[in-house]
N, CA, C and O atoms as a DFTB+ gen file, in Angstrom:
744 C
 N C O
     1  1      38.090     -15.374      -1.934
     2  2      37.427     -13.871      -1.805
     3  2      35.850     -14.085      -0.975
     4  3      35.377     -15.222      -1.006
     5  1      35.253     -13.245      -0.421
     6  2      34.010     -13.362      -0.199
     7  2      32.297     -12.725      -0.813
     8  3      32.164     -11.516      -0.625
     9  1      31.732     -13.053      -1.125
    10  2      30.649     -12.763      -1.751
    11  2      29.327     -12.330      -0.902
    12  3      28.501     -13.036      -0.323
    13  1      29.441     -10.665      -1.058
    14  2      28.505     -10.309      -0.538
    15  2      26.844     -10.737      -0.831
    16  3      26.264     -11.027      -1.877
    17  1      26.372     -10.636       0.590
    18  2      24.582     -10.811       0.848
    19  2      24.413     -10.628      -0.723
    20  3      25.294     -10.020      -1.332
    21  1      23.321     -11.129      -1.390
    22  2      22.258     -10.616      -1.757
    23  2      21.892      -9.701      -0.775
    24  3      21.925      -9.659       0.454
    25  1      21.359      -8.629      -2.130
    26  2      19.612      -7.198      -1.539
    27  2      18.806      -8.302      -0.982
    28  3      18.545      -9.488      -1.183
    29  1      18.535      -7.305      -0.166
    30  2      16.923      -7.625       0.197
    31  2      15.873      -6.369       0.398
    32  3      16.234      -5.250       0.031
    33  1      14.474      -6.579       1.028
    34  2      14.035      -5.459       1.967
    35  2      14.634      -4.619       2.556
    36  3      15.156      -3.640       2.022
    37  1      14.650      -4.944       4.039
    38  2      15.731      -3.738       4.879
    39  2      16.916      -3.210       3.764
    40  3      17.037      -2.013       4.024
    41  1      17.730      -3.504       2.782
    42  2      18.789      -3.083       2.211
    43  2      17.353      -1.807       0.758
    44  3      17.247      -0.627       0.423
    45  1      16.916      -2.635       0.572
    46  2      16.032      -1.501      -0.231
    47  2      15.300      -0.481       0.466
    48  3      15.185       0.490      -0.281
    49  1      14.722      -0.277       1.653
    50  2      14.240       1.040       2.839
    51  2      15.463       1.563       2.498
    52  3      15.457       2.578       1.803
    53  1      16.449       1.116       2.818
    54  2      18.291       1.781       3.018
    55  2      17.998       2.469       1.755
    56  3      17.355       3.509       1.901
    57  1      18.302       2.158       0.582
    58  2      18.134       2.966      -0.616
    59  2      17.235       4.129      -0.715
    60  3      17.491       5.292      -1.026
    61  1      15.628       3.312      -0.234
    62  2      14.811       4.745      -0.368
    63  2      15.223       5.845       0.254
    64  3      15.296       6.935      -0.312
    65  1      15.584       5.604       1.706
    66  2      15.606       6.691       3.043
    67  2      17.096       7.091       2.130
    68  3      17.034       8.228       1.661
    69  1      18.182       6.468       1.865
    70  2      19.174       7.427       1.355
    71  2      18.796       8.405       0.302
    72  3      18.860       9.546       0.759
    73  1      18.493       8.379      -0.714
    74  2      17.270       9.498      -1.721
    75  2      17.389      10.285      -1.006
    76  3      18.284      11.128      -1.072
    77  1      16.111      10.203       0.291
    78  2      15.423      10.760       0.895
    79  2      16.087      11.668       1.861
    80  3      15.546      12.596       2.463
    81  1      17.325      11.290       1.938
    82  2      18.343      12.440       2.915
    83  2      18.833      13.622       2.690
    84  3      19.470      14.397       3.403
    85  1      18.345      13.691       1.267
    86  2      18.894      15.127       0.849
    87  2      17.790      16.084       0.951
    88  3      17.881      17.232       0.514
    89  1      16.816      15.647       1.490
    90  2      15.766      16.912       1.632
    91  2      14.968      16.520       3.237
    92  3      14.245      17.270       3.893
    93  1      15.331      15.295       3.518
    94  2      14.648      15.481       5.057
    95  2      16.174      13.915       6.211
    96  3      15.999      12.705       6.354
    97  1      17.052      14.543       6.570
    98  2      18.061      14.171       6.702
    99  2      17.763      14.116       8.338
   100  3      18.526      13.266       8.797
   101  1      17.034      14.633       9.283
   102  2      16.532      14.345      10.272
   103  2      15.591      12.954      10.873
   104  3      15.521      12.385      11.962
   105  1      14.993      12.785       9.654
   106  2      13.630      12.149       9.500
   107  2      14.707      10.498       8.999
   108  3      14.537       9.313       9.286
   109  1      15.403      10.965       8.456
   110  2      16.021       9.423       7.647
   111  2      17.136       9.086       9.108
   112  3      17.727       8.034       9.353
   113  1      17.140       9.648       9.453
   114  2      18.515       9.849      10.798
   115  2      17.349       8.712      12.053
   116  3      17.772       7.910      12.885
   117  1      16.304       8.955      11.838
   118  2      15.324       8.555      12.633
   119  2      15.195       7.412      12.119
   120  3      15.697       6.472      12.736
   121  1      14.803       7.264      11.410
   122  2      14.414       5.719      10.353
   123  2      15.785       4.826      10.345
   124  3      16.021       3.621      10.265
   125  1      16.387       5.734      10.439
   126  2      17.790       4.603      10.046
   127  2      18.118       4.202      11.615
   128  3      18.936       3.286      11.695
   129  1      17.792       4.546      12.467
   130  2      18.206       4.359      14.214
   131  2      16.321       3.292      14.601
   132  3      16.216       2.458      15.501
   133  1      15.458       3.593      13.884
   134  2      14.158       2.702      13.598
   135  2      14.613       1.388      12.990
   136  3      13.929       0.411      13.294
   137  1      15.751       1.174      12.103
   138  2      15.826      -0.129      11.702
   139  2      16.782      -0.449      12.045
   140  3      17.114      -1.463      11.432
   141  1      17.599      -0.097      12.845
   142  2      18.855      -0.732      13.607
   143  2      20.113      -0.983      13.150
   144  3      20.944      -1.757      13.624
   145  1      20.242       0.095      11.696
   146  2      21.500      -0.166      10.788
   147  2      22.362       1.287      11.082
   148  3      21.875       2.309      11.566
   149  1      23.354       1.145      10.779
   150  2      24.471       1.654      10.524
   151  2      24.356       2.545       9.802
   152  3      23.501       2.365       8.935
   153  1      25.105       3.904       9.767
   154  2      25.233       4.871       7.909
   155  2      26.467       3.924       6.958
   156  3      26.508       3.760       5.739
   157  1      27.277       3.477       7.882
   158  2      27.652       2.300       6.851
   159  2      27.100       1.876       6.142
   160  3      27.378       2.066       4.958
   161  1      25.724       0.855       6.638
   162  2      25.340       0.242       6.254
   163  2      24.730       0.271       5.297
   164  3      24.798      -0.432       4.288
   165  1      23.603       1.719       5.756
   166  2      23.233       2.438       5.017
   167  2      23.541       2.284       3.201
   168  3      23.049       1.622       2.287
   169  1      24.991       3.637       3.389
   170  2      25.841       3.774       2.167
   171  2      26.235       2.461       0.837
   172  3      26.492       2.442      -0.367
   173  1      26.073       1.455       2.011
   174  2      26.521       0.189       0.973
   175  2      25.481       0.139       0.772
   176  3      25.214       1.009      -0.058
   177  1      24.237      -0.662       1.185
   178  2      23.117      -0.787       0.668
   179  2      23.133       0.072      -1.157
   180  3      23.202      -0.280      -2.334
   181  1      23.046       1.022      -0.550
   182  2      22.549       2.263      -1.618
   183  2      24.286       2.343      -3.270
   184  3      24.275       3.007      -4.307
   185  1      25.338       1.444      -2.777
   186  2      26.365       1.437      -3.531
   187  2      25.945       0.066      -4.411
   188  3      25.890       0.101      -5.640
   189  1      25.671      -1.083      -3.672
   190  2      25.504      -2.444      -4.071
   191  2      24.350      -2.076      -4.837
   192  3      24.569      -2.343      -6.019
   193  1      23.055      -1.506      -4.642
   194  2      22.274      -0.608      -5.271
   195  2      22.491      -0.730      -6.952
   196  3      22.209      -1.423      -7.930
   197  1      23.258       0.560      -6.491
   198  2      23.709       1.318      -7.880
   199  2      24.432       0.532      -8.934
   200  3      24.469       0.716     -10.151
   201  1      25.132      -0.603      -8.014
   202  2      25.737      -1.683      -8.742
   203  2      24.445      -2.273      -9.559
   204  3      24.105      -1.829     -10.656
   205  1      23.982      -3.005      -9.086
   206  2      22.908      -3.738      -9.933
   207  2      21.840      -2.565     -11.118
   208  3      21.344      -2.916     -12.189
   209  1      21.779      -1.670     -10.703
   210  2      20.946      -0.671     -11.790
   211  2      22.015      -0.612     -12.893
   212  3      21.849      -1.107     -14.007
   213  1      23.108       0.023     -12.502
   214  2      23.886       0.232     -13.470
   215  2      24.835      -1.146     -14.796
   216  3      25.200      -1.042     -15.967
   217  1      24.887      -2.214     -13.832
   218  2      25.635      -3.438     -14.227
   219  2      24.916      -3.006     -16.063
   220  3      23.877      -2.614     -16.594
   221  1      26.340      -3.426     -16.418
   222  2      25.890      -3.830     -17.801
   223  2      25.131      -5.143     -18.235
   224  3      24.107      -4.850     -18.852
   225  1      25.328      -6.541     -18.097
   226  2      24.523      -6.982     -18.109
   227  2      23.695      -7.219     -17.571
   228  3      23.205      -8.216     -18.100
   229  1      22.963      -6.832     -16.504
   230  2      21.834      -6.977     -15.209
   231  2      20.955      -7.034     -15.853
   232  3      20.918      -6.786     -17.059
   233  1      19.647      -7.544     -14.813
   234  2      18.366      -7.892     -15.241
   235  2      17.696      -6.593     -15.528
   236  3      18.339      -5.579     -15.257
   237  1      16.641      -6.479     -15.977
   238  2      15.968      -5.142     -16.237
   239  2      15.228      -4.860     -14.583
   240  3      14.825      -5.625     -13.706
   241  1      15.287      -3.716     -14.685
   242  2      13.995      -3.306     -13.478
   243  2      13.642      -3.906     -12.966
   244  3      14.147      -4.450     -11.984
   245  1      12.305      -4.104     -13.568
   246  2      11.069      -5.645     -12.688
   247  2      11.908      -6.319     -12.256
   248  3      12.024      -6.254     -11.033
   249  1      12.818      -7.212     -12.962
   250  2      13.873      -8.237     -12.211
   251  2      14.405      -7.979     -10.964
   252  3      14.277      -8.632      -9.928
   253  1      15.147      -6.737     -11.215
   254  2      16.043      -6.417     -10.408
   255  2      15.057      -6.115      -8.833
   256  3      15.501      -6.302      -7.701
   257  1      13.494      -5.555      -9.213
   258  2      13.479      -4.889      -7.844
   259  2      12.163      -6.806      -7.320
   260  3      11.707      -7.098      -6.215
   261  1      12.053      -7.385      -8.314
   262  2      11.730      -9.224      -7.314
   263  2      12.831     -10.122      -7.367
   264  3      12.508     -11.307      -7.446
   265  1      14.156      -9.844      -7.342
   266  2      15.105     -10.115      -6.974
   267  2      15.581      -9.498      -5.172
   268  3      16.010      -9.890      -4.086
   269  1      15.221      -8.567      -5.746
   270  2      15.526      -7.578      -3.959
   271  2      14.001      -7.608      -3.228
   272  3      14.398      -8.165      -2.205
   273  1      13.021      -7.486      -3.064
   274  2      12.034      -7.915      -2.694
   275  2      10.805      -8.947      -2.702
   276  3       9.639      -9.003      -2.311
   277  1      11.991      -9.925      -3.546
   278  2      10.481     -10.936      -3.864
   279  2       9.268     -10.802      -4.178
   280  3       8.651      -9.738      -4.121
   281  1       8.672     -12.230      -4.658
   282  2       7.238     -11.942      -4.956
   283  2       6.401     -10.900      -4.372
   284  3       6.270     -10.657      -3.173
   285  1       5.674     -10.128      -5.672
   286  2       4.647      -9.403      -5.288
   287  2       3.684      -9.797      -4.087
   288  3       3.193     -10.920      -3.970
   289  1       3.409      -8.433      -2.953
   290  2       2.202      -8.992      -2.443
   291  2       1.234      -8.556      -2.855
   292  3       0.179      -8.717      -2.241
   293  1       1.302      -7.794      -4.151
   294  2      -0.284      -8.163      -4.626
   295  2      -0.175      -7.252      -6.373
   296  3       0.383      -6.155      -6.383
   297  1      -0.678      -7.765      -7.560
   298  2      -0.330      -7.693      -8.734
   299  2      -1.492      -7.646      -9.918
   300  3      -2.172      -8.665     -10.038
   301  1      -1.708      -6.750     -10.623
   302  2      -2.954      -6.379     -11.121
   303  2      -2.791      -6.117     -12.398
   304  3      -1.628      -5.877     -12.722
   305  1      -3.725      -6.082     -13.371
   306  2      -3.634      -5.363     -15.053
   307  2      -4.480      -4.435     -14.419
   308  3      -5.403      -4.590     -13.619
   309  1      -3.751      -2.985     -15.175
   310  2      -4.272      -1.802     -15.270
   311  2      -3.932      -0.928     -16.779
   312  3      -3.002      -0.981     -17.583
   313  1      -5.676       0.187     -16.656
   314  2      -5.312       0.641     -18.176
   315  2      -4.473       1.771     -17.705
   316  3      -4.522       2.176     -16.544
   317  1      -3.897       2.148     -18.386
   318  2      -4.003       3.815     -18.403
   319  2      -4.155       4.631     -19.463
   320  3      -3.149       5.013     -20.062
   321  1      -5.017       4.901     -19.734
   322  2      -5.646       5.702     -21.416
   323  2      -5.378       4.487     -22.210
   324  3      -5.658       3.518     -21.504
   325  1      -5.003       4.160     -23.242
   326  2      -4.818       2.961     -23.971
   327  2      -3.823       2.216     -23.941
   328  3      -3.622       1.520     -24.936
   329  1      -3.062       2.148     -23.004
   330  2      -2.013       1.294     -22.599
   331  2      -2.350       0.846     -21.454
   332  3      -2.794       1.465     -20.487
   333  1      -2.016      -0.822     -21.646
   334  2      -2.116      -1.755     -20.592
   335  2      -0.668      -2.432     -19.755
   336  3      -0.024      -3.457     -19.979
   337  1      -0.520      -1.408     -18.772
   338  2       0.528      -1.680     -17.439
   339  2      -0.556      -3.061     -16.693
   340  3      -1.691      -3.501     -16.874
   341  1       0.766      -3.379     -15.687
   342  2       1.266      -4.857     -14.852
   343  2       1.024      -3.305     -13.253
   344  3       1.520      -2.215     -13.536
   345  1       0.606      -3.377     -12.422
   346  2       0.950      -2.630     -11.891
   347  2       1.192      -4.064     -10.179
   348  3       0.328      -4.845      -9.778
   349  1       2.431      -3.905      -9.693
   350  2       3.351      -4.424      -8.881
   351  2       3.383      -3.733      -7.701
   352  3       3.635      -2.529      -7.650
   353  1       3.067      -4.632      -6.449
   354  2       2.882      -4.145      -4.791
   355  2       3.894      -4.531      -3.888
   356  3       4.447      -5.535      -4.336
   357  1       4.231      -4.283      -3.141
   358  2       5.100      -4.507      -1.983
   359  2       5.007      -3.940      -1.017
   360  3       4.638      -2.773      -1.153
   361  1       5.236      -4.355       0.205
   362  2       5.123      -4.207       1.559
   363  2       6.133      -3.459       2.081
   364  3       7.009      -4.269       2.385
   365  1       6.624      -1.952       2.453
   366  2       7.727      -1.846       3.528
   367  2       7.105      -1.359       4.964
   368  3       6.517      -0.419       5.500
   369  1       7.587      -2.513       5.181
   370  2       7.757      -2.321       6.906
   371  2       8.029      -1.074       7.673
   372  3       7.489      -0.844       8.755
   373  1       9.164       0.001       6.897
   374  2       8.655       1.065       7.224
   375  2       8.068       2.055       7.524
   376  3       8.435       2.702       8.505
   377  1       7.219       2.364       6.921
   378  2       5.911       2.427       5.985
   379  2       4.643       1.856       5.681
   380  3       4.041       2.093       4.633
   381  1       4.050       0.781       6.978
   382  2       2.651       0.208       6.947
   383  2       1.950       0.384       6.133
   384  3       1.792      -0.533       5.327
   385  1       1.184       1.677       5.955
   386  2       0.384       2.310       5.430
   387  2       0.512       2.315       4.097
   388  3      -0.544       2.334       3.465
   389  1       1.947       2.298       3.238
   390  2       2.754       2.423       1.733
   391  2       2.860       1.247       1.152
   392  3       2.473       0.291       1.824
   393  1       3.195       1.078       0.296
   394  2       3.406       0.174      -0.526
   395  2       4.286       0.948      -1.794
   396  3       4.038       2.094      -2.170
   397  1       5.491      -0.033      -2.435
   398  2       6.131       0.484      -2.872
   399  2       5.373      -0.524      -4.096
   400  3       4.783      -1.604      -4.048
   401  1       5.633       0.184      -4.909
   402  2       4.642      -0.031      -6.495
   403  2       5.301       0.402      -7.544
   404  3       5.876       1.490      -7.534
   405  1       5.292      -0.769      -9.042
   406  2       5.817      -0.715      -9.736
   407  2       4.875      -0.580     -11.129
   408  3       4.348      -1.677     -11.313
   409  1       4.548       0.216     -11.993
   410  2       3.769      -0.338     -13.210
   411  2       5.145      -0.667     -14.058
   412  3       6.299      -0.240     -14.107
   413  1       4.309      -1.718     -14.720
   414  2       5.523      -2.125     -15.882
   415  2       4.430      -1.986     -17.037
   416  3       3.239      -1.710     -16.898
   417  1       5.140      -2.250     -18.222
   418  2       4.134      -2.760     -20.257
   419  2       4.072      -3.688     -19.471
   420  3       4.587      -3.712     -18.353
   421  1       3.283      -4.743     -20.108
   422  2       2.295      -5.415     -19.842
   423  2       2.482      -6.707     -20.581
   424  3       2.196      -7.830     -20.167
   425  1       3.241      -6.229     -22.258
   426  2       3.935      -6.887     -22.941
   427  2       5.393      -7.086     -22.896
   428  3       5.885      -8.199     -23.083
   429  1       6.246      -5.812     -22.600
   430  2       7.726      -6.507     -22.415
   431  2       8.570      -6.188     -20.907
   432  3       9.742      -5.902     -20.665
   433  1       7.280      -6.403     -19.989
   434  2       8.265      -5.638     -18.642
   435  2       8.841      -4.394     -18.331
   436  3       9.061      -4.150     -17.145
   437  1       9.111      -3.594     -19.164
   438  2       9.891      -2.562     -19.166
   439  2       9.123      -1.711     -17.732
   440  3       8.052      -1.994     -17.195
   441  1       9.857      -0.876     -17.464
   442  2       9.413      -0.206     -16.065
   443  2       8.606       1.378     -16.663
   444  3       8.962       1.954     -17.691
   445  1       7.886       1.684     -16.073
   446  2       7.277       2.475     -16.674
   447  2       7.607       3.781     -15.702
   448  3       8.260       4.776     -16.017
   449  1       6.780       3.406     -14.054
   450  2       7.503       3.745     -13.408
   451  2       7.615       3.953     -11.862
   452  3       6.466       4.221     -11.510
   453  1       8.342       3.962     -10.886
   454  2       7.772       2.808      -9.179
   455  2       8.657       4.157      -8.775
   456  3       9.519       5.001      -9.019
   457  1       7.319       3.385      -7.665
   458  2       6.847       4.660      -6.437
   459  2       6.508       3.953      -5.425
   460  3       6.316       2.737      -5.401
   461  1       6.365       5.332      -3.869
   462  2       5.399       4.405      -3.339
   463  2       4.338       5.165      -3.676
   464  3       4.280       6.181      -4.370
   465  1       3.055       4.227      -2.798
   466  2       1.907       4.835      -3.158
   467  2       1.160       4.281      -1.498
   468  3       1.841       3.502      -0.832
   469  1      -0.422       4.804      -0.859
   470  2      -1.255       4.381      -0.240
   471  2      -1.330       3.162      -0.299
   472  3      -1.832       2.587      -1.265
   473  1      -0.940       2.677       0.522
   474  2      -1.480       0.587       0.672
   475  2      -3.373       0.186       0.941
   476  3      -3.944       0.483       1.991
   477  1      -3.748      -0.187       0.311
   478  2      -4.635      -0.415      -0.392
   479  2      -5.802      -0.419       0.935
   480  3      -5.799      -1.620       1.205
   481  1      -6.702       0.171       1.825
   482  2      -6.970       0.419       3.089
   483  2      -6.416       1.174       4.153
   484  3      -6.936       1.205       5.268
   485  1      -5.502       1.710       3.888
   486  2      -5.384       2.739       4.940
   487  2      -5.400       3.714       4.311
   488  3      -4.984       3.992       3.186
   489  1      -6.002       4.362       5.218
   490  2      -7.002       5.796       5.294
   491  2      -5.192       6.914       4.463
   492  3      -4.041       6.539       4.244
   493  1      -5.687       7.855       4.334
   494  2      -4.977       8.155       3.640
   495  2      -5.399       9.829       4.462
   496  3      -6.600      10.089       4.529
   497  1      -4.510      10.748       4.973
   498  2      -4.152      11.511       5.498
   499  2      -5.543      12.166       5.093
   500  3      -6.311      11.498       4.400
   501  1      -5.910      13.486       5.510
   502  2      -6.853      14.910       5.362
   503  2      -5.835      16.030       5.335
   504  3      -5.093      16.424       6.234
   505  1      -6.059      16.694       3.359
   506  2      -5.139      17.157       3.126
   507  2      -5.914      18.490       2.774
   508  3      -6.522      18.605       1.710
   509  1      -5.858      19.541       3.774
   510  2      -6.930      21.057       3.637
   511  2      -5.815      21.712       3.258
   512  3      -5.826      21.867       2.037
   513  1      -4.659      22.256       3.880
   514  2      -4.138      23.233       3.534
   515  2      -2.941      23.383       3.615
   516  3      -2.469      22.360       4.113
   517  1      -1.803      24.463       3.289
   518  2      -0.371      23.579       3.514
   519  2       0.094      23.577       4.638
   520  3       1.264      23.945       4.535
   521  1      -0.120      23.400       5.523
   522  2       0.141      22.915       6.915
   523  2      -0.328      21.603       6.889
   524  3       0.005      21.074       7.950
   525  1      -0.921      20.855       6.206
   526  2      -1.673      19.268       6.164
   527  2       0.037      18.594       5.146
   528  3       0.539      17.522       5.486
   529  1       0.443      19.153       4.378
   530  2       1.503      18.767       3.667
   531  2       3.137      18.581       4.662
   532  3       4.266      19.071       4.647
   533  1       2.676      17.978       5.127
   534  2       4.018      17.775       6.375
   535  2       4.682      16.771       5.793
   536  3       4.083      15.916       5.141
   537  1       6.530      16.755       6.030
   538  2       7.308      15.782       4.721
   539  2       6.677      14.058       5.208
   540  3       6.314      13.922       6.376
   541  1       6.620      13.256       4.575
   542  2       6.194      11.819       4.772
   543  2       4.807      11.555       4.930
   544  3       4.570      10.349       4.997
   545  1       3.691      12.391       5.022
   546  2       2.884      12.068       5.024
   547  2       1.663      11.943       4.363
   548  3       0.494      11.787       4.713
   549  1       2.375      12.077       3.110
   550  2       1.324      11.884       1.195
   551  2       2.288      10.979       0.409
   552  3       3.478      10.697       0.550
   553  1       1.303      10.617      -0.501
   554  2       1.330      10.728      -1.683
   555  2       1.964      11.374      -2.926
   556  3       1.566      12.465      -2.520
   557  1       2.446      11.617      -3.810
   558  2       2.001      12.431      -5.294
   559  2      -0.012      12.410      -5.553
   560  3      -0.633      13.465      -5.674
   561  1      -0.600      11.228      -5.584
   562  2      -1.655      11.229      -5.962
   563  2      -2.217      11.906      -5.011
   564  3      -2.155      13.078      -5.382
   565  1      -2.760      11.855      -3.943
   566  2      -3.047      12.104      -2.318
   567  2      -3.146      13.716      -3.024
   568  3      -4.229      14.072      -3.489
   569  1      -1.818      14.754      -3.073
   570  2      -1.376      15.695      -3.509
   571  2      -2.495      16.228      -4.219
   572  3      -3.471      16.950      -4.013
   573  1      -1.956      15.575      -5.144
   574  2      -2.825      15.961      -6.706
   575  2      -3.864      16.214      -6.347
   576  3      -4.256      17.380      -6.329
   577  1      -4.837      14.888      -5.838
   578  2      -5.921      15.115      -5.876
   579  2      -6.704      16.123      -5.118
   580  3      -7.778      16.578      -5.513
   581  1      -6.086      16.464      -3.957
   582  2      -6.131      17.382      -2.863
   583  2      -6.218      19.195      -3.594
   584  3      -7.082      20.068      -3.501
   585  1      -5.072      19.149      -4.194
   586  2      -5.417      20.141      -4.442
   587  2      -4.795      20.477      -6.049
   588  3      -3.768      20.974      -6.510
   589  1      -6.155      19.851      -6.621
   590  2      -5.862      19.533      -8.085
   591  2      -6.622      20.689      -8.887
   592  3      -7.554      21.149      -8.227
   593  1      -6.425      21.380     -10.376
   594  2      -5.656      20.508     -11.013
   595  2      -3.791      20.882     -10.616
   596  3      -3.244      21.972     -10.449
   597  1      -3.298      19.674     -10.579
   598  2      -2.043      20.070     -10.427
   599  2      -1.081      20.008     -11.489
   600  3      -1.521      19.511     -12.525
   601  1       0.197      20.407     -11.509
   602  2       0.885      20.757     -12.828
   603  2       2.313      19.756     -12.643
   604  3       3.094      20.314     -11.872
   605  1       2.819      18.492     -13.128
   606  2       3.621      17.946     -12.587
   607  2       5.080      19.067     -13.458
   608  3       5.008      19.941     -14.322
   609  1       6.130      18.541     -12.782
   610  2       7.244      19.421     -13.475
   611  2       8.391      18.775     -12.960
   612  3       8.334      18.278     -11.835
   613  1       9.597      18.708     -13.746
   614  2      10.029      17.886     -13.955
   615  2      11.596      18.147     -12.694
   616  3      12.206      19.201     -12.515
   617  1      11.893      16.588     -11.927
   618  2      12.274      16.515     -11.073
   619  2      13.939      16.876     -10.837
   620  3      14.484      16.494     -11.873
   621  1      14.717      17.306     -10.147
   622  2      16.243      17.248     -10.188
   623  2      17.115      15.671     -10.307
   624  3      18.325      15.452     -10.348
   625  1      15.559      14.420     -10.348
   626  2      16.413      12.801     -10.767
   627  2      15.582      12.365     -10.930
   628  3      14.446      12.840     -10.957
   629  1      16.127      10.771     -11.166
   630  2      15.014      10.527     -11.769
   631  2      13.845       9.533     -10.615
   632  3      12.805       8.994     -10.996
   633  1      14.439       9.513      -9.063
   634  2      12.761       9.169      -8.540
   635  2      12.394      10.028      -7.687
   636  3      11.797       9.696      -6.662
   637  1      12.673      11.180      -7.959
   638  2      12.007      12.934      -7.373
   639  2      10.735      13.202      -8.970
   640  3      10.705      13.049     -10.191
   641  1       9.880      13.684      -7.815
   642  2       8.909      14.634      -8.830
   643  2       8.311      15.626      -8.119
   644  3       8.346      15.811      -6.903
   645  1       7.841      16.157      -8.840
   646  2       7.366      17.927      -8.216
   647  2       6.318      17.729      -8.929
   648  3       6.022      17.067      -9.924
   649  1       5.664      18.651      -8.002
   650  2       3.923      19.773      -8.622
   651  2       3.738      20.914      -8.662
   652  3       3.940      21.799      -7.831
   653  1       3.408      20.922      -9.478
   654  2       2.677      22.791      -8.779
   655  2       1.647      22.991      -8.506
   656  3       0.673      22.892      -9.251
   657  1       1.659      23.334      -7.304
   658  2      -0.152      23.391      -6.809
   659  2      -0.475      24.561      -6.255
   660  3       0.313      25.332      -5.708
   661  1      -1.916      24.737      -6.424
   662  2      -2.399      26.405      -6.073
   663  2      -3.438      25.574      -4.479
   664  3      -4.252      24.686      -4.226
   665  1      -2.946      26.242      -4.084
   666  2      -3.413      26.022      -2.504
   667  2      -4.929      26.859      -1.811
   668  3      -5.374      27.759      -2.523
   669  1      -5.293      26.720      -1.168
   670  2      -6.019      27.510      -1.035
   671  2      -5.926      28.802      -0.405
   672  3      -4.956      29.096       0.295
   673  1      -7.040      29.716      -0.653
   674  2      -6.717      31.131      -0.913
   675  2      -5.529      31.621      -2.157
   676  3      -4.582      32.335      -1.826
   677  1      -5.649      31.294      -3.162
   678  2      -4.709      31.053      -4.754
   679  2      -3.534      31.008      -4.219
   680  3      -2.941      31.210      -5.278
   681  1      -2.200      30.854      -3.010
   682  2      -1.051      30.701      -2.857
   683  2      -0.624      29.427      -4.024
   684  3      -1.189      28.349      -4.208
   685  1       0.507      29.972      -4.663
   686  2       1.010      28.951      -5.359
   687  2       2.456      28.136      -5.311
   688  3       3.495      28.746      -5.566
   689  1       2.467      26.903      -5.013
   690  2       3.433      26.071      -4.003
   691  2       3.938      25.059      -5.491
   692  3       3.356      24.899      -6.563
   693  1       5.155      24.551      -5.016
   694  2       5.603      23.265      -4.903
   695  2       6.106      22.518      -4.170
   696  3       7.031      22.628      -3.364
   697  1       5.174      21.360      -4.599
   698  2       5.535      20.123      -3.400
   699  2       6.121      19.182      -4.338
   700  3       5.660      18.646      -5.345
   701  1       7.672      19.087      -3.549
   702  2       8.511      17.465      -4.243
   703  2       8.575      16.387      -3.576
   704  3       8.729      16.300      -2.358
   705  1       8.489      15.738      -4.152
   706  2       8.453      14.293      -3.183
   707  2       9.597      13.048      -3.980
   708  3       8.978      12.540      -4.915
   709  1      10.629      12.618      -3.898
   710  2      11.021      11.110      -3.928
   711  2      10.542       9.898      -3.538
   712  3      10.064       9.563      -2.454
   713  1      10.719       9.283      -4.524
   714  2      10.760       7.503      -4.707
   715  2       8.586       7.930      -4.182
   716  3       8.086       7.143      -3.378
   717  1       7.993       8.690      -4.537
   718  2       6.537       9.252      -4.341
   719  2       6.109      10.181      -3.306
   720  3       5.226      11.039      -3.319
   721  1       6.911       9.828      -2.432
   722  2       6.960      10.494      -1.100
   723  2       6.997      12.066      -0.560
   724  3       7.930      12.868      -0.517
   725  1       5.738      12.168      -0.205
   726  2       6.020      13.465       0.422
   727  2       7.957      14.113       0.884
   728  3       8.670      13.462       1.647
   729  1       8.329      15.172       0.352
   730  2       9.664      15.056       1.013
   731  2       9.710      17.343       1.247
   732  3      10.593      17.855       1.934
   733  1       8.901      17.990       0.716
   734  2       8.715      19.459       1.590
   735  2       8.324      20.057       0.352
   736  3       8.593      19.651      -0.779
   737  1       7.445      21.391       0.790
   738  2       6.491      22.494       0.007
   739  2       7.515      23.607      -0.077
   740  3       8.133      24.162       0.830
   741  1       7.553      23.861      -1.818
   742  2       8.066      24.872      -1.295
   743  2       7.819      25.858      -2.232
   744  3       8.201      27.011      -2.029
């Protein structure tokens, strides 16, 4: 019996893409070709990731990310209100100006949040109008700052976020995100 090789950073990118395919299948297909992997490989990476997530005696979420992504590129303590957490960031080669960030409780290592954020020093896009909100161009906090105050709404899955916005001119819209990356404006 052969044992599957461990999941690695490329597989994790495929997991991110698999969840984004519901919103942006053309962009996902283009990214998959850029990574030179088959649809079957993407499905298999996602299947194996889900097996890790749902394993009865598996690692905690933070351990899972470390085992798949390796040591974080950056690690820092961060205060959010009265809570102290650890922020860990890993590069994501498919999106060089972004990092995958995990926020974990500083004491228990329980993961609070996991999403794509802008890399330190990477320029954020200019977001002034609805036309600037193109798929995969920006992350949650950039949209919230540009069109705030934005109200968070429940997403359709654990890796999805929605923000209710008021655009210039008073038009209301909802920005939908997967893994923190903008997918569409509804």
